[in-house]
Structure formats: structure tokens, C-alpha cells
N, C-alpha and C positions, 0 to 999 in steps of 0.2 A: 560459493556454496549455494545450493538451491534450497529455498524455504517454501513451505506451504502453510497457509494460515486459513482457519475457518472463521470468517467474519461473523459478527453478531449484530442483529437488529437492522440488517440491510438486505437488499434483494440479491446481491451476489452471494454465492455459496462457498467460494474458494478464491484465495489470492495466492499466486505463486510468483516468486521472484528470485533473482540471484543478487548476491552482494559480492563484489570483487574490488579490493583495494578501497573500501568504504564508498563505493559507487553502486547505485542501484541499476540493475540491468534485467531485461527480459521479463517485465511485469505482465502477468496474464491473470485476468479475472474470469471466473466461471459464473455465468448468470449476470444479472444486473443490466444496466443500460449499455448495451454492447458498443455503440458508436462512441459514447462519452468516455467509457472506460478504456477503449483503445486509444482515444486521444490523450487521456491522462498518461497512459503507459508511454506513448511516444514523447510527450513533453518532458517526462522526468527521466527518460532513459539516459544513463551515464551521468546522472547528477549525484551530488554528495548526499549520503544518508541523512545527516543532520539537517541539511537545508530542506530536504523534502519533508521530514518530520515537522520542522518548524512551520512550513507553509501549509501543510494539509491538516495538522492536528486541530481538532475542534470544529472542523467544517461540518455543518449540519445539512440534512436533506429534508425539506418540508418541516413537518412537526417532530421529526426524529431528532434526537440529540446526538446523532452520529450520521455518517455517510460512508459510501464506499471509499472515498478519499481519506476520511478520518480513520477508517478501519485499516487502510494501508499504512498510515502513519503509526498506528498502534502495532501493526505487524512488524514494521521496521524497527520500532523501539524494542520489541521483544527479541527480535533477531540480533540486534546490537547488544543487548544484555547477555544473550546466550553466547555470543562470540567473546565477550569480555570475561566469561567465567572459565 
């Protein structure tokens, strides 16, 4: 299923991804640090949702208390909760 998430407090303006069989696929960021975010997307492609949440949750960017990676973890958590309802 395709999910779209509007991140808060970061440079990216949208995160889109699929979850299939509890695996994350096709992560795409709109805005943000293009090269770094493409690298994150490649590194986590086809990885377990819970593993990614645990690894990326709480990651900060500079003085911000969040980051594009943390926002992805939050998006995945919300998608997971939505699937379980």
C-alpha cells in the first residue's frame, strides 16, 4: 500500500513509501538534501518496518530535535498503526 506523509520541522515537504509484507519499499522524499535522502531510500529498501523505525527514530539534524530520517520513522509508525486498525 502507498503512503504519503507530510513531515514537520525538516526541509523535505513530503515522504512517500510502500509497505508490502511489513517491508518498506519505494521511499521517495520531496525536497530536502536530495543525495542523502536518495541514499537513505536505497539503504532501507526492502527492510523490515520495525527495524527501520528502531534505527531512525530520534535521529536529529543540527539543532533540530528531528530529521528527515526521524520523520520517516514517525511516518512508518503511523502507517503501521493504521494497518493494525
